[in-house]
PDB file of the backbone (N, CA, C, O) and the ligand in Angstrom, with CONECT records:
HET     ZN  A 101       1
ATOM      1  N   UNK A   1     136.605 212.704 154.977  1.00  0.00           N
ATOM      2  CA  UNK A   1     136.952 214.020 154.384  1.00  0.00           C
ATOM      3  C   UNK A   1     138.470 213.944 153.793  1.00  0.00           C
ATOM      4  O   UNK A   1     139.330 213.239 154.320  1.00  0.00           O
ATOM      5  N   UNK A   2     138.684 214.682 152.739  1.00  0.00           N
ATOM      6  CA  UNK A   2     139.987 214.916 152.071  1.00  0.00           C
ATOM      7  C   UNK A   2     140.501 216.307 152.521  1.00  0.00           C
ATOM      8  O   UNK A   2     139.545 217.056 152.725  1.00  0.00           O
ATOM      9  N   UNK A   3     141.639 216.865 152.732  1.00  0.00           N
ATOM     10  CA  UNK A   3     141.994 217.907 152.829  1.00  0.00           C
ATOM     11  C   UNK A   3     143.003 218.175 151.656  1.00  0.00           C
ATOM     12  O   UNK A   3     143.794 217.349 151.200  1.00  0.00           O
ATOM     13  N   UNK A   4     142.839 219.464 151.251  1.00  0.00           N
ATOM     14  CA  UNK A   4     143.530 219.730 149.988  1.00  0.00           C
ATOM     15  C   UNK A   4     144.193 221.237 150.349  1.00  0.00           C
ATOM     16  O   UNK A   4     143.739 221.873 151.300  1.00  0.00           O
ATOM     17  N   UNK A   5     145.111 221.679 149.666  1.00  0.00           N
ATOM     18  CA  UNK A   5     145.726 222.998 149.749  1.00  0.00           C
ATOM     19  C   UNK A   5     146.892 222.987 150.789  1.00  0.00           C
ATOM     20  O   UNK A   5     147.616 222.022 151.034  1.00  0.00           O
ATOM     21  N   UNK A   6     146.940 224.082 151.292  1.00  0.00           N
ATOM     22  CA  UNK A   6     147.965 224.511 152.484  1.00  0.00           C
ATOM     23  C   UNK A   6     147.521 224.974 153.506  1.00  0.00           C
ATOM     24  O   UNK A   6     146.428 225.516 153.343  1.00  0.00           O
ATOM     25  N   UNK A   7     148.016 224.999 154.790  1.00  0.00           N
ATOM     26  CA  UNK A   7     147.654 225.553 155.958  1.00  0.00           C
ATOM     27  C   UNK A   7     148.952 226.428 156.403  1.00  0.00           C
ATOM     28  O   UNK A   7     150.021 225.843 156.574  1.00  0.00           O
ATOM     29  N   UNK A   8     148.868 227.581 156.555  1.00  0.00           N
ATOM     30  CA  UNK A   8     150.125 228.278 156.979  1.00  0.00           C
ATOM     31  C   UNK A   8     149.961 229.398 158.007  1.00  0.00           C
ATOM     32  O   UNK A   8     149.040 230.207 157.894  1.00  0.00           O
ATOM     33  N   UNK A   9     150.754 229.450 158.904  1.00  0.00           N
ATOM     34  CA  UNK A   9     150.808 230.243 160.196  1.00  0.00           C
ATOM     35  C   UNK A   9     152.132 230.897 160.251  1.00  0.00           C
ATOM     36  O   UNK A   9     153.145 230.312 159.869  1.00  0.00           O
ATOM     37  N   UNK A  10     152.145 232.307 160.801  1.00  0.00           N
ATOM     38  CA  UNK A  10     153.220 232.840 160.959  1.00  0.00           C
ATOM     39  C   UNK A  10     153.550 232.868 162.722  1.00  0.00           C
ATOM     40  O   UNK A  10     152.672 233.265 163.489  1.00  0.00           O
ATOM     41  N   UNK A  11     154.642 232.490 163.137  1.00  0.00           N
ATOM     42  CA  UNK A  11     154.819 232.735 164.735  1.00  0.00           C
ATOM     43  C   UNK A  11     154.888 234.225 165.001  1.00  0.00           C
ATOM     44  O   UNK A  11     155.428 235.134 164.371  1.00  0.00           O
ATOM     45  N   UNK A  12     154.084 234.202 166.280  1.00  0.00           N
ATOM     46  CA  UNK A  12     153.960 235.409 166.762  1.00  0.00           C
ATOM     47  C   UNK A  12     155.211 236.086 167.220  1.00  0.00           C
ATOM     48  O   UNK A  12     155.324 237.311 167.266  1.00  0.00           O
ATOM     49  N   UNK A  13     156.230 235.161 167.588  1.00  0.00           N
ATOM     50  CA  UNK A  13     157.391 235.685 168.598  1.00  0.00           C
ATOM     51  C   UNK A  13     158.693 236.081 167.183  1.00  0.00           C
ATOM     52  O   UNK A  13     159.470 237.033 167.251  1.00  0.00           O
ATOM     53  N   UNK A  14     158.645 235.315 166.277  1.00  0.00           N
ATOM     54  CA  UNK A  14     159.803 235.647 165.208  1.00  0.00           C
ATOM     55  C   UNK A  14     159.322 235.801 163.916  1.00  0.00           C
ATOM     56  O   UNK A  14     160.125 236.222 163.084  1.00  0.00           O
ATOM     57  N   UNK A  15     157.986 235.507 163.501  1.00  0.00           N
ATOM     58  CA  UNK A  15     157.486 235.801 162.332  1.00  0.00           C
ATOM     59  C   UNK A  15     157.770 234.901 161.268  1.00  0.00           C
ATOM     60  O   UNK A  15     157.404 235.130 160.116  1.00  0.00           O
ATOM     61  N   UNK A  16     158.516 233.710 161.663  1.00  0.00           N
ATOM     62  CA  UNK A  16     158.728 232.700 160.538  1.00  0.00           C
ATOM     63  C   UNK A  16     157.292 231.911 160.369  1.00  0.00           C
ATOM     64  O   UNK A  16     156.468 231.489 161.181  1.00  0.00           O
ATOM     65  N   UNK A  17     157.381 231.911 158.918  1.00  0.00           N
ATOM     66  CA  UNK A  17     156.173 230.997 158.189  1.00  0.00           C
ATOM     67  C   UNK A  17     156.316 229.637 158.550  1.00  0.00           C
ATOM     68  O   UNK A  17     157.483 229.247 158.540  1.00  0.00           O
ATOM     69  N   UNK A  18     155.351 228.701 158.905  1.00  0.00           N
ATOM     70  CA  UNK A  18     155.402 227.561 158.786  1.00  0.00           C
ATOM     71  C   UNK A  18     154.280 226.796 158.142  1.00  0.00           C
ATOM     72  O   UNK A  18     153.162 227.004 158.612  1.00  0.00           O
ATOM     73  N   UNK A  19     154.386 225.953 157.154  1.00  0.00           N
ATOM     74  CA  UNK A  19     153.354 225.733 156.345  1.00  0.00           C
ATOM     75  C   UNK A  19     153.252 224.096 156.345  1.00  0.00           C
ATOM     76  O   UNK A  19     154.171 223.282 156.438  1.00  0.00           O
ATOM     77  N   UNK A  20     151.945 223.890 156.222  1.00  0.00           N
ATOM     78  CA  UNK A  20     151.669 222.373 156.559  1.00  0.00           C
ATOM     79  C   UNK A  20     150.759 222.020 155.294  1.00  0.00           C
ATOM     80  O   UNK A  20     149.767 222.679 154.983  1.00  0.00           O
ATOM     81  N   UNK A  21     151.260 220.802 154.544  1.00  0.00           N
ATOM     82  CA  UNK A  21     150.486 220.004 153.844  1.00  0.00           C
ATOM     83  C   UNK A  21     149.470 218.831 154.018  1.00  0.00           C
ATOM     84  O   UNK A  21     149.655 218.132 155.015  1.00  0.00           O
ATOM     85  N   UNK A  22     148.541 218.545 153.295  1.00  0.00           N
ATOM     86  CA  UNK A  22     147.603 217.742 154.041  1.00  0.00           C
ATOM     87  C   UNK A  22     148.275 216.411 154.579  1.00  0.00           C
ATOM     88  O   UNK A  22     147.836 215.858 155.587  1.00  0.00           O
ATOM     89  N   UNK A  23     149.395 215.903 153.845  1.00  0.00           N
ATOM     90  CA  UNK A  23     149.975 214.700 154.624  1.00  0.00           C
ATOM     91  C   UNK A  23     150.506 214.957 155.769  1.00  0.00           C
ATOM     92  O   UNK A  23     150.765 213.974 156.463  1.00  0.00           O
ATOM     93  N   UNK A  24     150.796 216.186 156.265  1.00  0.00           N
ATOM     94  CA  UNK A  24     151.253 216.339 157.821  1.00  0.00           C
ATOM     95  C   UNK A  24     150.096 216.424 158.739  1.00  0.00           C
ATOM     96  O   UNK A  24     150.155 216.723 159.932  1.00  0.00           O
ATOM     97  N   UNK A  25     149.039 216.131 158.060  1.00  0.00           N
ATOM     98  CA  UNK A  25     147.960 216.207 159.102  1.00  0.00           C
ATOM     99  C   UNK A  25     147.362 214.858 159.452  1.00  0.00           C
ATOM    100  O   UNK A  25     147.730 213.849 158.850  1.00  0.00           O
ATOM    101  N   UNK A  26     146.335 214.812 160.528  1.00  0.00           N
ATOM    102  CA  UNK A  26     145.736 213.705 160.936  1.00  0.00           C
ATOM    103  C   UNK A  26     144.287 213.971 161.355  1.00  0.00           C
ATOM    104  O   UNK A  26     143.965 213.931 162.542  1.00  0.00           O
ATOM    105  N   UNK A  27     143.412 214.243 160.377  1.00  0.00           N
ATOM    106  CA  UNK A  27     142.076 214.619 161.014  1.00  0.00           C
ATOM    107  C   UNK A  27     141.384 213.521 161.248  1.00  0.00           C
ATOM    108  O   UNK A  27     141.225 212.693 160.351  1.00  0.00           O
ATOM    109  N   UNK A  28     140.847 213.344 162.546  1.00  0.00           N
ATOM    110  CA  UNK A  28     139.861 212.108 163.087  1.00  0.00           C
ATOM    111  C   UNK A  28     138.700 212.888 163.105  1.00  0.00           C
ATOM    112  O   UNK A  28     138.654 214.113 163.210  1.00  0.00           O
ATOM    113  N   UNK A  29     137.598 211.969 162.977  1.00  0.00           N
ATOM    114  CA  UNK A  29     136.167 212.297 163.075  1.00  0.00           C
ATOM    115  C   UNK A  29     135.708 212.354 164.838  1.00  0.00           C
ATOM    116  O   UNK A  29     134.999 211.461 165.303  1.00  0.00           O
ATOM    117  N   UNK A  30     136.087 213.223 165.488  1.00  0.00           N
ATOM    118  CA  UNK A  30     136.040 212.862 166.765  1.00  0.00           C
ATOM    119  C   UNK A  30     134.507 213.216 167.276  1.00  0.00           C
ATOM    120  O   UNK A  30     134.068 212.702 168.305  1.00  0.00           O
ATOM    121  N   UNK A  31     133.849 213.991 166.602  1.00  0.00           N
ATOM    122  CA  UNK A  31     132.360 214.402 166.978  1.00  0.00           C
ATOM    123  C   UNK A  31     131.404 213.850 166.016  1.00  0.00           C
ATOM    124  O   UNK A  31     131.774 213.736 164.848  1.00  0.00           O
ATOM    125  N   UNK A  32     130.242 213.498 166.348  1.00  0.00           N
ATOM    126  CA  UNK A  32     129.174 213.081 165.713  1.00  0.00           C
ATOM    127  C   UNK A  32     127.794 213.393 166.431  1.00  0.00           C
ATOM    128  O   UNK A  32     127.631 213.314 167.648  1.00  0.00           O
ATOM    129  N   UNK A  33     127.007 213.689 165.687  1.00  0.00           N
ATOM    130  CA  UNK A  33     125.561 213.912 166.490  1.00  0.00           C
ATOM    131  C   UNK A  33     124.502 213.994 165.318  1.00  0.00           C
ATOM    132  O   UNK A  33     124.720 214.500 164.217  1.00  0.00           O
ATOM    133  N   UNK A  34     123.337 213.422 165.730  1.00  0.00           N
ATOM    134  CA  UNK A  34     122.193 213.591 164.911  1.00  0.00           C
ATOM    135  C   UNK A  34     121.380 214.903 164.936  1.00  0.00           C
ATOM    136  O   UNK A  34     120.876 215.356 165.964  1.00  0.00           O
ATOM    137  N   UNK A  35     121.304 215.415 163.844  1.00  0.00           N
ATOM    138  CA  UNK A  35     120.484 216.715 163.730  1.00  0.00           C
ATOM    139  C   UNK A  35     119.443 216.633 162.864  1.00  0.00           C
ATOM    140  O   UNK A  35     119.228 215.546 162.328  1.00  0.00           O
ATOM    141  N   UNK A  36     118.759 217.560 162.621  1.00  0.00           N
ATOM    142  CA  UNK A  36     117.276 217.507 161.577  1.00  0.00           C
ATOM    143  C   UNK A  36     117.717 217.098 160.424  1.00  0.00           C
ATOM    144  O   UNK A  36     117.014 216.240 159.890  1.00  0.00           O
ATOM    145  N   UNK A  37     118.923 217.527 159.699  1.00  0.00           N
ATOM    146  CA  UNK A  37     119.150 216.846 158.209  1.00  0.00           C
ATOM    147  C   UNK A  37     120.235 215.920 158.199  1.00  0.00           C
ATOM    148  O   UNK A  37     121.001 215.832 157.240  1.00  0.00           O
ATOM    149  N   UNK A  38     120.349 215.080 159.447  1.00  0.00           N
ATOM    150  CA  UNK A  38     121.065 213.827 159.296  1.00  0.00           C
ATOM    151  C   UNK A  38     122.269 214.048 160.348  1.00  0.00           C
ATOM    152  O   UNK A  38     122.234 214.777 161.339  1.00  0.00           O
ATOM    153  N   UNK A  39     123.099 213.432 160.002  1.00  0.00           N
ATOM    154  CA  UNK A  39     124.475 213.501 160.976  1.00  0.00           C
ATOM    155  C   UNK A  39     125.323 214.571 160.731  1.00  0.00           C
ATOM    156  O   UNK A  39     125.460 215.060 159.609  1.00  0.00           O
ATOM    157  N   UNK A  40     125.909 214.965 161.745  1.00  0.00           N
ATOM    158  CA  UNK A  40     126.912 216.245 161.738  1.00  0.00           C
ATOM    159  C   UNK A  40     128.194 215.563 162.339  1.00  0.00           C
ATOM    160  O   UNK A  40     128.162 214.875 163.359  1.00  0.00           O
ATOM    161  N   UNK A  41     129.311 215.821 161.613  1.00  0.00           N
ATOM    162  CA  UNK A  41     130.513 215.239 161.964  1.00  0.00           C
ATOM    163  C   UNK A  41     131.724 216.329 162.150  1.00  0.00           C
ATOM    164  O   UNK A  41     132.046 217.159 161.300  1.00  0.00           O
ATOM    165  N   UNK A  42     132.276 216.170 163.329  1.00  0.00           N
ATOM    166  CA  UNK A  42     133.283 217.105 163.727  1.00  0.00           C
ATOM    167  C   UNK A  42     134.599 216.609 163.524  1.00  0.00           C
ATOM    168  O   UNK A  42     135.063 215.900 164.417  1.00  0.00           O
ATOM    169  N   UNK A  43     135.391 216.884 162.366  1.00  0.00           N
ATOM    170  CA  UNK A  43     136.716 216.548 162.200  1.00  0.00           C
ATOM    171  C   UNK A  43     137.670 217.298 162.935  1.00  0.00           C
ATOM    172  O   UNK A  43     137.569 218.524 162.998  1.00  0.00           O
ATOM    173  N   UNK A  44     138.869 216.490 163.671  1.00  0.00           N
ATOM    174  CA  UNK A  44     139.704 217.434 164.351  1.00  0.00           C
ATOM    175  C   UNK A  44     141.058 216.932 164.332  1.00  0.00           C
ATOM    176  O   UNK A  44     141.342 215.756 164.559  1.00  0.00           O
ATOM    177  N   UNK A  45     142.104 218.079 163.988  1.00  0.00           N
ATOM    178  CA  UNK A  45     143.569 217.530 164.245  1.00  0.00           C
ATOM    179  C   UNK A  45     144.271 218.682 165.257  1.00  0.00           C
ATOM    180  O   UNK A  45     144.220 219.911 165.227  1.00  0.00           O
ATOM    181  N   UNK A  46     144.796 217.953 165.961  1.00  0.00           N
ATOM    182  CA  UNK A  46     145.719 218.673 167.114  1.00  0.00           C
ATOM    183  C   UNK A  46     147.287 218.562 166.952  1.00  0.00           C
ATOM    184  O   UNK A  46     147.792 217.439 166.935  1.00  0.00           O
ATOM    185  N   UNK A  47     148.037 219.643 166.839  1.00  0.00           N
ATOM    186  CA  UNK A  47     149.372 219.529 166.691  1.00  0.00           C
ATOM    187  C   UNK A  47     150.161 220.478 167.719  1.00  0.00           C
ATOM    188  O   UNK A  47     149.776 221.623 167.954  1.00  0.00           O
ATOM    189  N   UNK A  48     151.151 219.981 168.234  1.00  0.00           N
ATOM    190  CA  UNK A  48     151.893 220.950 169.198  1.00  0.00           C
ATOM    191  C   UNK A  48     153.457 220.558 168.603  1.00  0.00           C
ATOM    192  O   UNK A  48     153.823 219.395 168.433  1.00  0.00           O
ATOM    193  N   UNK A  49     154.289 221.746 168.327  1.00  0.00           N
ATOM    194  CA  UNK A  49     155.568 221.742 167.979  1.00  0.00           C
ATOM    195  C   UNK A  49     156.235 223.055 168.452  1.00  0.00           C
ATOM    196  O   UNK A  49     155.631 223.966 169.018  1.00  0.00           O
ATOM    197  N   UNK A  50     157.639 223.043 168.131  1.00  0.00           N
ATOM    198  CA  UNK A  50     158.537 223.993 168.593  1.00  0.00           C
ATOM    199  C   UNK A  50     158.686 225.035 167.392  1.00  0.00           C
ATOM    200  O   UNK A  50     158.854 224.544 166.276  1.00  0.00           O
ATOM    201  N   UNK A  51     158.652 226.074 167.479  1.00  0.00           N
ATOM    202  CA  UNK A  51     159.031 226.914 166.375  1.00  0.00           C
ATOM    203  C   UNK A  51     160.591 226.551 165.792  1.00  0.00           C
ATOM    204  O   UNK A  51     161.598 226.424 166.488  1.00  0.00           O
ATOM    205  N   UNK A  52     160.502 226.430 164.424  1.00  0.00           N
ATOM    206  CA  UNK A  52     161.852 225.578 163.870  1.00  0.00           C
ATOM    207  C   UNK A  52     162.932 226.733 163.743  1.00  0.00           C
ATOM    208  O   UNK A  52     164.048 226.454 163.305  1.00  0.00           O
ATOM    209  N   UNK A  53     162.655 227.852 164.072  1.00  0.00           N
ATOM    210  CA  UNK A  53     163.672 228.822 164.096  1.00  0.00           C
ATOM    211  C   UNK A  53     164.427 228.569 165.371  1.00  0.00           C
ATOM    212  O   UNK A  53     163.922 228.715 166.484  1.00  0.00           O
ATOM    213  N   UNK A  54     165.668 228.180 165.147  1.00  0.00           N
ATOM    214  CA  UNK A  54     166.341 227.796 166.672  1.00  0.00           C
ATOM    215  C   UNK A  54     166.599 228.752 167.750  1.00  0.00           C
ATOM    216  O   UNK A  54     166.856 228.537 168.934  1.00  0.00           O
ATOM    217  N   UNK A  55     166.463 229.998 167.016  1.00  0.00           N
ATOM    218  CA  UNK A  55     166.598 231.090 168.109  1.00  0.00           C
ATOM    219  C   UNK A  55     165.407 231.648 168.770  1.00  0.00           C
ATOM    220  O   UNK A  55     165.404 232.558 169.599  1.00  0.00           O
ATOM    221  N   UNK A  56     164.376 230.987 168.301  1.00  0.00           N
ATOM    222  CA  UNK A  56     162.867 231.233 168.857  1.00  0.00           C
ATOM    223  C   UNK A  56     162.538 230.182 169.612  1.00  0.00           C
ATOM    224  O   UNK A  56     162.508 230.234 170.842  1.00  0.00           O
ATOM    225  N   UNK A  57     162.252 229.091 168.888  1.00  0.00           N
ATOM    226  CA  UNK A  57     161.563 227.591 169.473  1.00  0.00           C
ATOM    227  C   UNK A  57     160.674 227.699 170.316  1.00  0.00           C
ATOM    228  O   UNK A  57     160.647 226.838 171.196  1.00  0.00           O
ATOM    229  N   UNK A  58     159.723 228.710 170.332  1.00  0.00           N
ATOM    230  CA  UNK A  58     158.646 228.915 171.167  1.00  0.00           C
ATOM    231  C   UNK A  58     157.610 227.996 170.700  1.00  0.00           C
ATOM    232  O   UNK A  58     157.402 227.891 169.491  1.00  0.00           O
ATOM    233  N   UNK A  59     156.945 227.322 171.555  1.00  0.00           N
ATOM    234  CA  UNK A  59     155.884 226.331 171.461  1.00  0.00           C
ATOM    235  C   UNK A  59     154.364 227.066 170.881  1.00  0.00           C
ATOM    236  O   UNK A  59     153.679 227.993 171.314  1.00  0.00           O
ATOM    237  N   UNK A  60     154.236 226.139 169.678  1.00  0.00           N
ATOM    238  CA  UNK A  60     152.967 226.527 169.044  1.00  0.00           C
ATOM    239  C   UNK A  60     152.086 225.327 169.047  1.00  0.00           C
ATOM    240  O   UNK A  60     152.510 224.193 168.821  1.00  0.00           O
ATOM    241  N   UNK A  61     150.652 225.662 169.352  1.00  0.00           N
ATOM    242  CA  UNK A  61     149.703 224.708 169.483  1.00  0.00           C
ATOM    243  C   UNK A  61     148.598 224.929 168.491  1.00  0.00           C
ATOM    244  O   UNK A  61     148.135 226.056 168.321  1.00  0.00           O
ATOM    245  N   UNK A  62     148.100 223.721 167.733  1.00  0.00           N
ATOM    246  CA  UNK A  62     147.033 223.971 166.515  1.00  0.00           C
ATOM    247  C   UNK A  62     145.997 223.199 166.918  1.00  0.00           C
ATOM    248  O   UNK A  62     146.085 221.984 167.100  1.00  0.00           O
ATOM    249  N   UNK A  63     144.856 223.959 167.091  1.00  0.00           N
ATOM    250  CA  UNK A  63     143.389 222.894 167.174  1.00  0.00           C
ATOM    251  C   UNK A  63     142.794 223.481 166.145  1.00  0.00           C
ATOM    252  O   UNK A  63     142.618 224.684 165.952  1.00  0.00           O
ATOM    253  N   UNK A  64     142.467 222.494 165.439  1.00  0.00           N
ATOM    254  CA  UNK A  64     141.839 222.546 163.850  1.00  0.00           C
ATOM    255  C   UNK A  64     140.771 221.542 163.771  1.00  0.00           C
ATOM    256  O   UNK A  64     140.913 220.320 163.820  1.00  0.00           O
ATOM    257  N   UNK A  65     139.359 222.410 163.605  1.00  0.00           N
ATOM    258  CA  UNK A  65     138.223 221.630 163.533  1.00  0.00           C
ATOM    259  C   UNK A  65     137.531 221.604 162.203  1.00  0.00           C
ATOM    260  O   UNK A  65     137.597 222.675 161.599  1.00  0.00           O
ATOM    261  N   UNK A  66     137.000 220.810 161.711  1.00  0.00           N
ATOM    262  CA  UNK A  66     136.185 221.104 160.457  1.00  0.00           C
ATOM    263  C   UNK A  66     134.752 220.501 160.623  1.00  0.00           C
ATOM    264  O   UNK A  66     134.770 219.301 160.896  1.00  0.00           O
ATOM    265  N   UNK A  67     133.656 221.006 160.529  1.00  0.00           N
ATOM    266  CA  UNK A  67     132.498 220.432 160.645  1.00  0.00           C
ATOM    267  C   UNK A  67     131.813 220.110 159.327  1.00  0.00           C
ATOM    268  O   UNK A  67     132.013 220.848 158.362  1.00  0.00           O
ATOM    269  N   UNK A  68     131.033 219.075 159.232  1.00  0.00           N
ATOM    270  CA  UNK A  68     130.341 218.316 157.929  1.00  0.00           C
ATOM    271  C   UNK A  68     129.255 218.352 158.462  1.00  0.00           C
ATOM    272  O   UNK A  68     129.082 217.718 159.502  1.00  0.00           O
ATOM    273  N   UNK A  69     128.156 219.159 157.851  1.00  0.00           N
ATOM    274  CA  UNK A  69     126.755 218.959 158.045  1.00  0.00           C
ATOM    275  C   UNK A  69     126.039 219.714 157.034  1.00  0.00           C
ATOM    276  O   UNK A  69     126.401 220.877 156.854  1.00  0.00           O
ATOM    277  N   UNK A  70     124.865 219.141 156.187  1.00  0.00           N
ATOM    278  CA  UNK A  70     124.842 217.799 156.385  1.00  0.00           C
ATOM    279  C   UNK A  70     126.009 216.912 155.762  1.00  0.00           C
ATOM    280  O   UNK A  70     127.008 217.369 155.207  1.00  0.00           O
ATOM    281  N   UNK A  71     125.710 215.563 155.949  1.00  0.00           N
ATOM    282  CA  UNK A  71     127.092 214.604 155.406  1.00  0.00           C
ATOM    283  C   UNK A  71     127.252 215.054 153.890  1.00  0.00           C
ATOM    284  O   UNK A  71     126.271 215.302 153.189  1.00  0.00           O
ATOM    285  N   UNK A  72     128.509 215.139 153.454  1.00  0.00           N
ATOM    286  CA  UNK A  72     128.913 215.454 152.273  1.00  0.00           C
ATOM    287  C   UNK A  72     129.134 217.202 151.880  1.00  0.00           C
ATOM    288  O   UNK A  72     129.507 217.680 150.809  1.00  0.00           O
ATOM    289  N   UNK A  73     128.779 217.874 153.084  1.00  0.00           N
ATOM    290  CA  UNK A  73     128.636 219.206 152.861  1.00  0.00           C
ATOM    291  C   UNK A  73     129.590 219.925 153.958  1.00  0.00           C
ATOM    292  O   UNK A  73     129.552 219.771 155.179  1.00  0.00           O
ATOM    293  N   UNK A  74     130.368 220.668 153.276  1.00  0.00           N
ATOM    294  CA  UNK A  74     131.257 221.638 154.305  1.00  0.00           C
ATOM    295  C   UNK A  74     130.141 222.652 155.053  1.00  0.00           C
ATOM    296  O   UNK A  74     129.184 223.183 154.491  1.00  0.00           O
ATOM    297  N   UNK A  75     130.488 222.769 156.361  1.00  0.00           N
ATOM    298  CA  UNK A  75     129.752 223.478 157.037  1.00  0.00           C
ATOM    299  C   UNK A  75     130.520 224.701 157.676  1.00  0.00           C
ATOM    300  O   UNK A  75     130.322 225.842 157.257  1.00  0.00           O
ATOM    301  N   UNK A  76     131.355 224.443 158.649  1.00  0.00           N
ATOM    302  CA  UNK A  76     132.258 225.504 159.339  1.00  0.00           C
ATOM    303  C   UNK A  76     133.619 225.046 159.635  1.00  0.00           C
ATOM    304  O   UNK A  76     133.864 223.842 159.564  1.00  0.00           O
ATOM    305  N   UNK A  77     134.522 225.886 159.958  1.00  0.00           N
ATOM    306  CA  UNK A  77     135.722 225.572 160.281  1.00  0.00           C
ATOM    307  C   UNK A  77     135.993 226.411 161.665  1.00  0.00           C
ATOM    308  O   UNK A  77     135.562 227.555 161.808  1.00  0.00           O
ATOM    309  N   UNK A  78     136.790 225.691 162.719  1.00  0.00           N
ATOM    310  CA  UNK A  78     137.178 226.470 163.978  1.00  0.00           C
ATOM    311  C   UNK A  78     138.556 226.205 163.999  1.00  0.00           C
ATOM    312  O   UNK A  78     138.949 225.039 164.039  1.00  0.00           O
ATOM    313  N   UNK A  79     139.452 227.294 163.975  1.00  0.00           N
ATOM    314  CA  UNK A  79     141.051 227.056 163.895  1.00  0.00           C
ATOM    315  C   UNK A  79     141.459 227.799 165.078  1.00  0.00           C
ATOM    316  O   UNK A  79     141.185 228.993 165.202  1.00  0.00           O
ATOM    317  N   UNK A  80     142.124 227.117 165.979  1.00  0.00           N
ATOM    318  CA  UNK A  80     142.592 228.100 167.023  1.00  0.00           C
ATOM    319  C   UNK A  80     144.268 227.787 167.282  1.00  0.00           C
ATOM    320  O   UNK A  80     144.764 226.704 167.593  1.00  0.00           O
ATOM    321  N   UNK A  81     144.813 228.797 167.103  1.00  0.00           N
ATOM    322  CA  UNK A  81     146.295 228.647 167.146  1.00  0.00           C
ATOM    323  C   UNK A  81     147.037 229.533 168.129  1.00  0.00           C
ATOM    324  O   UNK A  81     146.813 230.741 168.191  1.00  0.00           O
ATOM    325  N   UNK A  82     147.959 228.889 168.927  1.00  0.00           N
ATOM    326  CA  UNK A  82     148.177 229.337 169.991  1.00  0.00           C
ATOM    327  C   UNK A  82     149.783 229.625 169.916  1.00  0.00           C
ATOM    328  O   UNK A  82     150.480 228.615 170.014  1.00  0.00           O
ATOM    329  N   UNK A  83     150.430 230.811 169.763  1.00  0.00           N
ATOM    330  CA  UNK A  83     151.452 231.322 169.504  1.00  0.00           C
ATOM    331  C   UNK A  83     151.941 231.700 168.105  1.00  0.00           C
ATOM    332  O   UNK A  83     153.109 232.049 167.932  1.00  0.00           O
ATOM    333  N   UNK A  84     151.076 231.636 167.128  1.00  0.00           N
ATOM    334  CA  UNK A  84     151.010 231.963 165.730  1.00  0.00           C
ATOM    335  C   UNK A  84     149.681 232.602 165.176  1.00  0.00           C
ATOM    336  O   UNK A  84     148.641 232.522 165.829  1.00  0.00           O
ATOM    337  N   UNK A  85     149.735 233.184 164.057  1.00  0.00           N
ATOM    338  CA  UNK A  85     148.476 233.630 163.351  1.00  0.00           C
ATOM    339  C   UNK A  85     148.491 232.789 162.190  1.00  0.00           C
ATOM    340  O   UNK A  85     149.502 232.383 161.618  1.00  0.00           O
ATOM    341  N   UNK A  86     147.203 232.537 161.858  1.00  0.00           N
ATOM    342  CA  UNK A  86     146.920 231.591 160.583  1.00  0.00           C
ATOM    343  C   UNK A  86     146.839 232.680 159.481  1.00  0.00           C
ATOM    344  O   UNK A  86     146.473 233.826 159.742  1.00  0.00           O
ATOM    345  N   UNK A  87     147.174 232.301 158.324  1.00  0.00           N
ATOM    346  CA  UNK A  87     147.614 233.130 157.151  1.00  0.00           C
ATOM    347  C   UNK A  87     146.834 232.481 155.987  1.00  0.00           C
ATOM    348  O   UNK A  87     146.460 233.133 155.012  1.00  0.00           O
ATOM    349  N   UNK A  88     146.594 231.063 156.155  1.00  0.00           N
ATOM    350  CA  UNK A  88     146.077 230.216 154.913  1.00  0.00           C
ATOM    351  C   UNK A  88     145.444 228.925 155.489  1.00  0.00           C
ATOM    352  O   UNK A  88     146.071 228.071 156.117  1.00  0.00           O
ATOM    353  N   UNK A  89     144.037 228.887 155.178  1.00  0.00           N
ATOM    354  CA  UNK A  89     143.574 227.398 155.708  1.00  0.00           C
ATOM    355  C   UNK A  89     143.563 226.450 154.492  1.00  0.00           C
ATOM    356  O   UNK A  89     143.773 226.838 153.343  1.00  0.00           O
ATOM    357  N   UNK A  90     143.302 225.187 154.838  1.00  0.00           N
ATOM    358  CA  UNK A  90     143.162 224.183 153.811  1.00  0.00           C
ATOM    359  C   UNK A  90     141.912 224.436 153.217  1.00  0.00           C
ATOM    360  O   UNK A  90     141.167 225.326 153.627  1.00  0.00           O
ATOM    361  N   UNK A  91     141.607 223.590 152.134  1.00  0.00           N
ATOM    362  CA  UNK A  91     140.353 223.570 151.390  1.00  0.00           C
ATOM    363  C   UNK A  91     139.782 222.015 152.054  1.00  0.00           C
ATOM    364  O   UNK A  91     140.487 221.264 152.728  1.00  0.00           O
ATOM    365  N   UNK A  92     138.615 221.811 151.748  1.00  0.00           N
ATOM    366  CA  UNK A  92     138.184 220.306 152.044  1.00  0.00           C
ATOM    367  C   UNK A  92     137.135 219.761 151.152  1.00  0.00           C
ATOM    368  O   UNK A  92     136.237 220.434 150.646  1.00  0.00           O
ATOM    369  N   UNK A  93     137.313 218.545 151.004  1.00  0.00           N
ATOM    370  CA  UNK A  93     136.308 217.729 149.963  1.00  0.00           C
ATOM    371  C   UNK A  93     135.835 216.479 150.707  1.00  0.00           C
ATOM    372  O   UNK A  93     136.544 215.770 151.420  1.00  0.00           O
ATOM    373  N   UNK A  94     134.716 216.334 150.478  1.00  0.00           N
ATOM    374  CA  UNK A  94     133.875 215.439 151.462  1.00  0.00           C
ATOM    375  C   UNK A  94     133.369 214.145 150.448  1.00  0.00           C
ATOM    376  O   UNK A  94     132.589 213.267 150.818  1.00  0.00           O
ATOM    377  N   UNK A  95     133.920 214.219 149.246  1.00  0.00           N
ATOM    378  CA  UNK A  95     133.335 213.161 148.338  1.00  0.00           C
ATOM    379  C   UNK A  95     134.418 212.146 147.896  1.00  0.00           C
ATOM    380  O   UNK A  95     134.122 211.212 147.152  1.00  0.00           O
TER     381      UNK A  95
HETATM  382 ZN    ZN A 101     159.355 231.538 166.250  1.00  0.00          ZN2+
END
């Protein structure tokens, strides 16, 4: 899976915006199962950091999953962000 675009979140505490480029992510194919149309793959990236506003520095946790099913096709995403709100998601390319 190739990830493109930008992932952006806004800190719940201080409203600082944090942006991530695909280079900063590390998606791994954590899940795989056989379904009626073949293999289903779950890609996952987990990341924890402290808000880079020094006066805030609250912990922010990202749990980002992208599900590919059938192989080569986007199925759905599950994005859980603790301590911030998502404002923009990546795009995905499976070719
Ligand atoms: Zn903050």
